[in-house]
C-alpha positions as CSV (number, residue, x, y, z in Angstrom):
1,M,39.1,-145.2,22.8
2,D,41.9,-146.9,24.5
3,K,41.4,-150.2,26.2
4,A,43.1,-148.7,29.5
5,L,40.8,-145.6,29.6
6,R,37.7,-147.4,28.9
7,E,38.2,-150.0,31.7
8,A,38.9,-146.6,34.0
9,A,35.9,-145.0,33.0
10,A,33.7,-148.3,33.6
11,D,32.3,-146.9,37.1
12,A,31.4,-143.6,35.6
13,P,28.2,-142.5,34.3
14,S,29.7,-141.5,31.0
15,L,33.0,-140.9,29.4
16,N,32.0,-137.1,30.0
17,D,32.1,-137.5,33.5
18,Y,35.2,-139.5,34.0
19,I,37.0,-136.8,31.9
20,L,35.6,-134.2,33.9
21,R,36.7,-135.9,37.1
22,A,40.4,-136.8,36.0
23,V,40.8,-133.2,34.8
24,R,39.5,-131.9,38.3
25,R,41.9,-134.2,40.1
26,Q,45.0,-133.4,37.9
27,M,44.3,-129.4,38.5
28,T,44.5,-130.3,42.3
29,L,47.4,-131.9,42.4
30,D,49.2,-129.1,40.4
31,A,48.3,-126.6,42.6
32,A,49.2,-128.5,45.3
33,R,52.7,-129.2,44.1
34,R,52.7,-125.4,43.2
35,L,51.9,-124.7,46.9
36,A,54.8,-127.3,48.0
37,R,57.1,-125.1,45.9
38,M,56.3,-121.9,47.7
39,G,58.2,-120.9,51.0
40,P,56.8,-121.3,54.2
41,L,54.2,-118.6,54.9
42,D,54.8,-116.3,57.9
43,L,51.3,-116.4,59.9
44,G,52.9,-115.4,63.0
45,G,51.1,-111.6,64.2
46,G,48.7,-109.7,62.5
47,G,45.2,-111.2,61.6
48,D,41.5,-111.1,62.9
49,A,42.7,-112.7,66.1
50,R,42.0,-110.9,69.0
């Protein structure tokens, strides 16, 4: 295993836990980038507010 990866995973209970957290973080960043590329949402009007 790469030294940088070992050092990064040192605080995690296990390598699997570290990898899972890294994948979740990357999925969140990817989703945020996709949302940022979308056009603005038209939230005026409609909806359930009364």
